[in-house]
mmCIF file of the C-alpha atoms, coordinates in Angstrom:
data_MODEL
# 
_entry.id   MODEL 
# 
loop_
_atom_site.group_PDB 
_atom_site.id 
_atom_site.type_symbol 
_atom_site.label_atom_id 
_atom_site.label_alt_id 
_atom_site.label_comp_id 
_atom_site.label_asym_id 
_atom_site.label_entity_id 
_atom_site.label_seq_id 
_atom_site.pdbx_PDB_ins_code 
_atom_site.Cartn_x 
_atom_site.Cartn_y 
_atom_site.Cartn_z 
_atom_site.occupancy 
_atom_site.B_iso_or_equiv 
_atom_site.pdbx_formal_charge 
_atom_site.auth_seq_id 
_atom_site.auth_comp_id 
_atom_site.auth_asym_id 
_atom_site.auth_atom_id 
_atom_site.pdbx_PDB_model_num 
ATOM 1   C CA . MET A 1 1   ? 72.556 55.338 29.154 1.00 0.00 ? 1   MET A CA 1 
ATOM 2   C CA . SER A 1 2   ? 70.623 52.235 28.167 1.00 0.00 ? 2   SER A CA 1 
ATOM 3   C CA . TYR A 1 3   ? 69.403 51.989 24.596 1.00 0.00 ? 3   TYR A CA 1 
ATOM 4   C CA . GLY A 1 4   ? 67.132 49.079 25.394 1.00 0.00 ? 4   GLY A CA 1 
ATOM 5   C CA . ASP A 1 5   ? 67.181 45.489 24.246 1.00 0.00 ? 5   ASP A CA 1 
ATOM 6   C CA . MET A 1 6   ? 69.052 44.443 21.100 1.00 0.00 ? 6   MET A CA 1 
ATOM 7   C CA . PHE A 1 7   ? 68.831 41.132 19.274 1.00 0.00 ? 7   PHE A CA 1 
ATOM 8   C CA . LEU A 1 8   ? 70.468 39.547 16.238 1.00 0.00 ? 8   LEU A CA 1 
ATOM 9   C CA . LYS A 1 9   ? 68.909 36.895 14.021 1.00 0.00 ? 9   LYS A CA 1 
ATOM 10  C CA . VAL A 1 10  ? 71.255 35.135 11.579 1.00 0.00 ? 10  VAL A CA 1 
ATOM 11  C CA . ASP A 1 11  ? 70.021 32.821 8.813  1.00 0.00 ? 11  ASP A CA 1 
ATOM 12  C CA . GLY A 1 12  ? 72.736 30.971 6.892  1.00 0.00 ? 12  GLY A CA 1 
ATOM 13  C CA . THR A 1 13  ? 72.429 29.246 3.528  1.00 0.00 ? 13  THR A CA 1 
ATOM 14  C CA . ARG A 1 14  ? 73.979 26.043 4.927  1.00 0.00 ? 14  ARG A CA 1 
ATOM 15  C CA . SER A 1 15  ? 73.773 26.406 8.701  1.00 0.00 ? 15  SER A CA 1 
ATOM 16  C CA . GLY A 1 16  ? 70.162 27.620 8.803  1.00 0.00 ? 16  GLY A CA 1 
ATOM 17  C CA . GLY A 1 17  ? 69.009 29.723 11.745 1.00 0.00 ? 17  GLY A CA 1 
ATOM 18  C CA . ILE A 1 18  ? 71.799 30.209 14.271 1.00 0.00 ? 18  ILE A CA 1 
ATOM 19  C CA . LYS A 1 19  ? 70.474 29.883 17.819 1.00 0.00 ? 19  LYS A CA 1 
ATOM 20  C CA . GLY A 1 20  ? 71.458 32.315 20.519 1.00 0.00 ? 20  GLY A CA 1 
ATOM 21  C CA . GLU A 1 21  ? 70.418 32.449 24.162 1.00 0.00 ? 21  GLU A CA 1 
ATOM 22  C CA . ALA A 1 22  ? 67.848 35.263 24.209 1.00 0.00 ? 22  ALA A CA 1 
ATOM 23  C CA . ASN A 1 23  ? 64.962 34.486 26.560 1.00 0.00 ? 23  ASN A CA 1 
ATOM 24  C CA . ASP A 1 24  ? 62.790 37.289 25.207 1.00 0.00 ? 24  ASP A CA 1 
ATOM 25  C CA . GLN A 1 25  ? 59.219 36.328 24.336 1.00 0.00 ? 25  GLN A CA 1 
ATOM 26  C CA . ILE A 1 26  ? 59.400 37.888 20.851 1.00 0.00 ? 26  ILE A CA 1 
ATOM 27  C CA . HIS A 1 27  ? 63.080 37.229 20.074 1.00 0.00 ? 27  HIS A CA 1 
ATOM 28  C CA . ARG A 1 28  ? 63.483 33.834 21.768 1.00 0.00 ? 28  ARG A CA 1 
ATOM 29  C CA . ASP A 1 29  ? 66.679 31.962 20.820 1.00 0.00 ? 29  ASP A CA 1 
ATOM 30  C CA . GLU A 1 30  ? 68.065 34.957 18.958 1.00 0.00 ? 30  GLU A CA 1 
ATOM 31  C CA . ILE A 1 31  ? 71.466 36.411 19.831 1.00 0.00 ? 31  ILE A CA 1 
ATOM 32  C CA . ASP A 1 32  ? 71.640 39.059 22.580 1.00 0.00 ? 32  ASP A CA 1 
ATOM 33  C CA . VAL A 1 33  ? 73.611 42.094 21.387 1.00 0.00 ? 33  VAL A CA 1 
ATOM 34  C CA . VAL A 1 34  ? 75.496 44.468 23.695 1.00 0.00 ? 34  VAL A CA 1 
ATOM 35  C CA . GLY A 1 35  ? 76.533 47.012 21.053 1.00 0.00 ? 35  GLY A CA 1 
ATOM 36  C CA . TRP A 1 36  ? 76.699 47.722 17.348 1.00 0.00 ? 36  TRP A CA 1 
ATOM 37  C CA . SER A 1 37  ? 77.714 50.319 14.781 1.00 0.00 ? 37  SER A CA 1 
ATOM 38  C CA . TRP A 1 38  ? 77.057 51.013 11.122 1.00 0.00 ? 38  TRP A CA 1 
ATOM 39  C CA . GLY A 1 39  ? 77.388 54.006 8.857  1.00 0.00 ? 39  GLY A CA 1 
ATOM 40  C CA . MET A 1 40  ? 78.032 55.516 5.467  1.00 0.00 ? 40  MET A CA 1 
ATOM 41  C CA . ARG A 1 41  ? 80.851 57.732 4.215  1.00 0.00 ? 41  ARG A CA 1 
ATOM 42  C CA . SER A 1 42  ? 81.171 60.201 1.369  1.00 0.00 ? 42  SER A CA 1 
ATOM 43  C CA . ALA A 1 43  ? 84.286 61.850 0.013  1.00 0.00 ? 43  ALA A CA 1 
ATOM 44  C CA . SER A 1 44  ? 82.308 64.753 -1.422 1.00 0.00 ? 44  SER A CA 1 
ATOM 45  C CA . ALA A 1 45  ? 83.670 68.220 -0.890 1.00 0.00 ? 45  ALA A CA 1 
ATOM 46  C CA . MET A 1 46  ? 81.511 71.189 -0.059 1.00 0.00 ? 46  MET A CA 1 
ATOM 47  C CA . SER A 1 47  ? 83.120 73.299 -2.791 1.00 0.00 ? 47  SER A CA 1 
ATOM 48  C CA . GLY A 1 48  ? 80.804 73.935 -5.680 1.00 0.00 ? 48  GLY A CA 1 
ATOM 49  C CA . ALA A 1 49  ? 77.316 73.017 -6.764 1.00 0.00 ? 49  ALA A CA 1 
ATOM 50  C CA . GLY A 1 50  ? 76.721 69.803 -8.608 1.00 0.00 ? 50  GLY A CA 1 
ATOM 51  C CA . THR A 1 51  ? 79.739 68.076 -7.144 1.00 0.00 ? 51  THR A CA 1 
ATOM 52  C CA . SER A 1 52  ? 78.982 64.448 -6.532 1.00 0.00 ? 52  SER A CA 1 
ATOM 53  C CA . ALA A 1 53  ? 80.866 61.660 -4.900 1.00 0.00 ? 53  ALA A CA 1 
ATOM 54  C CA . LYS A 1 54  ? 79.981 58.061 -4.372 1.00 0.00 ? 54  LYS A CA 1 
ATOM 55  C CA . THR A 1 55  ? 78.758 57.193 -0.907 1.00 0.00 ? 55  THR A CA 1 
ATOM 56  C CA . THR A 1 56  ? 80.409 54.190 0.677  1.00 0.00 ? 56  THR A CA 1 
ATOM 57  C CA . VAL A 1 57  ? 78.072 51.959 2.663  1.00 0.00 ? 57  VAL A CA 1 
ATOM 58  C CA . GLU A 1 58  ? 80.061 50.567 5.591  1.00 0.00 ? 58  GLU A CA 1 
ATOM 59  C CA . SER A 1 59  ? 79.885 47.096 7.135  1.00 0.00 ? 59  SER A CA 1 
ATOM 60  C CA . LEU A 1 60  ? 77.757 46.343 10.199 1.00 0.00 ? 60  LEU A CA 1 
ATOM 61  C CA . HIS A 1 61  ? 79.767 45.737 13.394 1.00 0.00 ? 61  HIS A CA 1 
ATOM 62  C CA . VAL A 1 62  ? 78.090 43.810 16.231 1.00 0.00 ? 62  VAL A CA 1 
ATOM 63  C CA . THR A 1 63  ? 79.342 43.188 19.773 1.00 0.00 ? 63  THR A CA 1 
ATOM 64  C CA . LYS A 1 64  ? 77.866 40.269 21.713 1.00 0.00 ? 64  LYS A CA 1 
ATOM 65  C CA . GLU A 1 65  ? 78.804 38.108 24.648 1.00 0.00 ? 65  GLU A CA 1 
ATOM 66  C CA . VAL A 1 66  ? 80.218 34.644 24.011 1.00 0.00 ? 66  VAL A CA 1 
ATOM 67  C CA . ASP A 1 67  ? 77.184 32.332 23.908 1.00 0.00 ? 67  ASP A CA 1 
ATOM 68  C CA . ALA A 1 68  ? 75.613 29.295 22.230 1.00 0.00 ? 68  ALA A CA 1 
ATOM 69  C CA . ALA A 1 69  ? 75.872 30.985 18.814 1.00 0.00 ? 69  ALA A CA 1 
ATOM 70  C CA . SER A 1 70  ? 79.622 31.594 19.067 1.00 0.00 ? 70  SER A CA 1 
ATOM 71  C CA . THR A 1 71  ? 80.980 28.419 17.495 1.00 0.00 ? 71  THR A CA 1 
ATOM 72  C CA . ALA A 1 72  ? 78.341 28.454 14.746 1.00 0.00 ? 72  ALA A CA 1 
ATOM 73  C CA . LEU A 1 73  ? 79.350 32.021 13.851 1.00 0.00 ? 73  LEU A CA 1 
ATOM 74  C CA . MET A 1 74  ? 83.015 30.969 13.838 1.00 0.00 ? 74  MET A CA 1 
ATOM 75  C CA . SER A 1 75  ? 82.143 28.178 11.384 1.00 0.00 ? 75  SER A CA 1 
ATOM 76  C CA . VAL A 1 76  ? 80.165 30.570 9.184  1.00 0.00 ? 76  VAL A CA 1 
ATOM 77  C CA . MET A 1 77  ? 83.200 32.815 8.894  1.00 0.00 ? 77  MET A CA 1 
ATOM 78  C CA . ARG A 1 78  ? 85.722 29.994 8.456  1.00 0.00 ? 78  ARG A CA 1 
ATOM 79  C CA . ASN A 1 79  ? 83.624 28.471 5.655  1.00 0.00 ? 79  ASN A CA 1 
ATOM 80  C CA . ASN A 1 80  ? 82.852 31.867 4.057  1.00 0.00 ? 80  ASN A CA 1 
ATOM 81  C CA . GLU A 1 81  ? 79.163 30.933 4.229  1.00 0.00 ? 81  GLU A CA 1 
ATOM 82  C CA . LEU A 1 82  ? 76.668 33.236 2.558  1.00 0.00 ? 82  LEU A CA 1 
ATOM 83  C CA . LEU A 1 83  ? 74.039 34.467 5.007  1.00 0.00 ? 83  LEU A CA 1 
ATOM 84  C CA . LYS A 1 84  ? 70.601 34.859 3.471  1.00 0.00 ? 84  LYS A CA 1 
ATOM 85  C CA . LYS A 1 85  ? 69.502 37.357 6.073  1.00 0.00 ? 85  LYS A CA 1 
ATOM 86  C CA . VAL A 1 86  ? 70.838 39.044 9.200  1.00 0.00 ? 86  VAL A CA 1 
ATOM 87  C CA . VAL A 1 87  ? 68.342 41.053 11.273 1.00 0.00 ? 87  VAL A CA 1 
ATOM 88  C CA . LEU A 1 88  ? 69.327 43.419 14.089 1.00 0.00 ? 88  LEU A CA 1 
ATOM 89  C CA . SER A 1 89  ? 66.356 44.525 16.220 1.00 0.00 ? 89  SER A CA 1 
ATOM 90  C CA . VAL A 1 90  ? 66.507 47.342 18.775 1.00 0.00 ? 90  VAL A CA 1 
ATOM 91  C CA . ARG A 1 91  ? 63.808 48.045 21.347 1.00 0.00 ? 91  ARG A CA 1 
ATOM 92  C CA . LYS A 1 92  ? 63.527 50.787 23.957 1.00 0.00 ? 92  LYS A CA 1 
ATOM 93  C CA . SER A 1 93  ? 63.452 49.823 27.630 1.00 0.00 ? 93  SER A CA 1 
ATOM 94  C CA . GLY A 1 94  ? 60.018 49.905 29.240 1.00 0.00 ? 94  GLY A CA 1 
ATOM 95  C CA . GLY A 1 95  ? 56.651 50.358 27.576 1.00 0.00 ? 95  GLY A CA 1 
ATOM 96  C CA . LEU A 1 96  ? 55.386 47.944 24.967 1.00 0.00 ? 96  LEU A CA 1 
ATOM 97  C CA . PRO A 1 97  ? 57.963 45.582 23.421 1.00 0.00 ? 97  PRO A CA 1 
ATOM 98  C CA . ILE A 1 98  ? 58.115 47.312 20.020 1.00 0.00 ? 98  ILE A CA 1 
ATOM 99  C CA . ASP A 1 99  ? 61.231 47.110 17.878 1.00 0.00 ? 99  ASP A CA 1 
ATOM 100 C CA . TYR A 1 100 ? 61.763 50.765 17.031 1.00 0.00 ? 100 TYR A CA 1 
ATOM 101 C CA . LEU A 1 101 ? 64.811 50.172 14.822 1.00 0.00 ? 101 LEU A CA 1 
ATOM 102 C CA . VAL A 1 102 ? 65.299 47.119 12.614 1.00 0.00 ? 102 VAL A CA 1 
ATOM 103 C CA . VAL A 1 103 ? 68.345 46.716 10.362 1.00 0.00 ? 103 VAL A CA 1 
ATOM 104 C CA . THR A 1 104 ? 68.054 43.896 7.817  1.00 0.00 ? 104 THR A CA 1 
ATOM 105 C CA . LEU A 1 105 ? 71.007 42.704 5.758  1.00 0.00 ? 105 LEU A CA 1 
ATOM 106 C CA . GLU A 1 106 ? 70.633 40.430 2.745  1.00 0.00 ? 106 GLU A CA 1 
ATOM 107 C CA . GLN A 1 107 ? 73.339 38.351 1.067  1.00 0.00 ? 107 GLN A CA 1 
ATOM 108 C CA . ALA A 1 108 ? 75.764 38.938 3.938  1.00 0.00 ? 108 ALA A CA 1 
ATOM 109 C CA . ARG A 1 109 ? 79.058 37.399 5.026  1.00 0.00 ? 109 ARG A CA 1 
ATOM 110 C CA . ILE A 1 110 ? 81.062 37.573 8.231  1.00 0.00 ? 110 ILE A CA 1 
ATOM 111 C CA . THR A 1 111 ? 84.280 39.387 7.314  1.00 0.00 ? 111 THR A CA 1 
ATOM 112 C CA . SER A 1 112 ? 85.803 39.808 10.777 1.00 0.00 ? 112 SER A CA 1 
ATOM 113 C CA . TYR A 1 113 ? 85.539 37.893 14.043 1.00 0.00 ? 113 TYR A CA 1 
ATOM 114 C CA . ASP A 1 114 ? 87.404 38.892 17.234 1.00 0.00 ? 114 ASP A CA 1 
ATOM 115 C CA . VAL A 1 115 ? 87.142 37.727 20.839 1.00 0.00 ? 115 VAL A CA 1 
ATOM 116 C CA . THR A 1 116 ? 87.818 40.410 23.444 1.00 0.00 ? 116 THR A CA 1 
ATOM 117 C CA . THR A 1 117 ? 86.861 41.492 26.942 1.00 0.00 ? 117 THR A CA 1 
ATOM 118 C CA . LEU A 1 118 ? 84.493 44.314 27.740 1.00 0.00 ? 118 LEU A CA 1 
ATOM 119 C CA . SER A 1 119 ? 86.452 46.096 30.456 1.00 0.00 ? 119 SER A CA 1 
ATOM 120 C CA . ASP A 1 120 ? 83.555 48.408 31.265 1.00 0.00 ? 120 ASP A CA 1 
ATOM 121 C CA . ALA A 1 121 ? 81.365 45.370 32.024 1.00 0.00 ? 121 ALA A CA 1 
ATOM 122 C CA . ASN A 1 122 ? 83.414 43.446 34.615 1.00 0.00 ? 122 ASN A CA 1 
ATOM 123 C CA . ASP A 1 123 ? 85.681 41.915 31.971 1.00 0.00 ? 123 ASP A CA 1 
ATOM 124 C CA . ILE A 1 124 ? 82.952 39.946 30.231 1.00 0.00 ? 124 ILE A CA 1 
ATOM 125 C CA . LEU A 1 125 ? 84.195 37.807 27.337 1.00 0.00 ? 125 LEU A CA 1 
ATOM 126 C CA . ALA A 1 126 ? 82.709 39.197 24.143 1.00 0.00 ? 126 ALA A CA 1 
ATOM 127 C CA . GLU A 1 127 ? 82.898 38.912 20.370 1.00 0.00 ? 127 GLU A CA 1 
ATOM 128 C CA . ARG A 1 128 ? 83.075 41.644 17.773 1.00 0.00 ? 128 ARG A CA 1 
ATOM 129 C CA . ILE A 1 129 ? 81.696 40.466 14.454 1.00 0.00 ? 129 ILE A CA 1 
ATOM 130 C CA . THR A 1 130 ? 81.666 42.379 11.175 1.00 0.00 ? 130 THR A CA 1 
ATOM 131 C CA . PHE A 1 131 ? 79.104 41.688 8.452  1.00 0.00 ? 131 PHE A CA 1 
ATOM 132 C CA . SER A 1 132 ? 79.466 42.814 4.839  1.00 0.00 ? 132 SER A CA 1 
ATOM 133 C CA . PHE A 1 133 ? 76.339 42.632 2.690  1.00 0.00 ? 133 PHE A CA 1 
ATOM 134 C CA . GLN A 1 134 ? 74.728 43.294 -0.686 1.00 0.00 ? 134 GLN A CA 1 
ATOM 135 C CA . LYS A 1 135 ? 71.551 44.988 0.564  1.00 0.00 ? 135 LYS A CA 1 
ATOM 136 C CA . ILE A 1 136 ? 70.542 46.863 3.701  1.00 0.00 ? 136 ILE A CA 1 
ATOM 137 C CA . LEU A 1 137 ? 67.111 47.946 4.897  1.00 0.00 ? 137 LEU A CA 1 
ATOM 138 C CA . VAL A 1 138 ? 66.807 50.223 7.934  1.00 0.00 ? 138 VAL A CA 1 
ATOM 139 C CA . GLU A 1 139 ? 63.305 50.626 9.380  1.00 0.00 ? 139 GLU A CA 1 
ATOM 140 C CA . TYR A 1 140 ? 62.463 53.120 12.127 1.00 0.00 ? 140 TYR A CA 1 
ATOM 141 C CA . SER A 1 141 ? 59.174 53.154 14.051 1.00 0.00 ? 141 SER A CA 1 
ATOM 142 C CA . ALA A 1 142 ? 58.401 56.262 16.088 1.00 0.00 ? 142 ALA A CA 1 
ATOM 143 C CA . GLN A 1 143 ? 56.816 55.758 19.503 1.00 0.00 ? 143 GLN A CA 1 
ATOM 144 C CA . ASP A 1 144 ? 54.881 58.057 21.790 1.00 0.00 ? 144 ASP A CA 1 
ATOM 145 C CA . ASP A 1 145 ? 55.642 58.528 25.510 1.00 0.00 ? 145 ASP A CA 1 
ATOM 146 C CA . ARG A 1 146 ? 53.749 55.328 26.349 1.00 0.00 ? 146 ARG A CA 1 
ATOM 147 C CA . GLY A 1 147 ? 55.711 53.253 23.832 1.00 0.00 ? 147 GLY A CA 1 
ATOM 148 C CA . ILE A 1 148 ? 52.884 52.990 21.307 1.00 0.00 ? 148 ILE A CA 1 
ATOM 149 C CA . LYS A 1 149 ? 53.908 52.959 17.635 1.00 0.00 ? 149 LYS A CA 1 
ATOM 150 C CA . LYS A 1 150 ? 52.930 56.159 15.846 1.00 0.00 ? 150 LYS A CA 1 
ATOM 151 C CA . GLY A 1 151 ? 54.544 56.094 12.408 1.00 0.00 ? 151 GLY A CA 1 
ATOM 152 C CA . SER A 1 152 ? 57.500 54.714 10.526 1.00 0.00 ? 152 SER A CA 1 
ATOM 153 C CA . SER A 1 153 ? 60.129 55.429 7.883  1.00 0.00 ? 153 SER A CA 1 
ATOM 154 C CA . SER A 1 154 ? 62.716 53.363 6.047  1.00 0.00 ? 154 SER A CA 1 
ATOM 155 C CA . PHE A 1 155 ? 65.981 53.514 4.107  1.00 0.00 ? 155 PHE A CA 1 
ATOM 156 C CA . THR A 1 156 ? 67.352 50.937 1.713  1.00 0.00 ? 156 THR A CA 1 
ATOM 157 C CA . ALA A 1 157 ? 70.574 50.625 -0.251 1.00 0.00 ? 157 ALA A CA 1 
ATOM 158 C CA . GLU A 1 158 ? 72.183 48.083 -2.532 1.00 0.00 ? 158 GLU A CA 1 
ATOM 159 C CA . VAL A 1 159 ? 75.940 47.788 -2.226 1.00 0.00 ? 159 VAL A CA 1 
ATOM 160 C CA . ASN A 1 160 ? 77.958 47.324 -5.396 1.00 0.00 ? 160 ASN A CA 1 
# 
């Protein structure tokens, strides 16, 4: 199942905008993404009313092919560079090119960098990069059957 097009924009405090190889009209020179994951966890138990537990906001994990951005991202990690903003944009295939899910990280750092092969994609050389952050904003835009935007919602969290 195809989830559409995914792009990553990384803006470092020292390195500036890191250029990828995306040829997309809207996301030109951003980083093409082949997969990602993010989530939250809570240790709360379901026993009893009023029980509260702190929710843990997890890091963002991105998988991308090795490309023009690779060595710049390696340098960002090696130098522990603060990233002003990291933006992951997801767009459905077909219809109008509307980003229906946008995840924005502020005050981020690369905390893990691994090179691997994607065995389900003809052994393509890929990178798995983990970003920790101080703030996350998730924006969702609903679309109708023709791909036209018809409403939106958002979630934000600050990580302590």
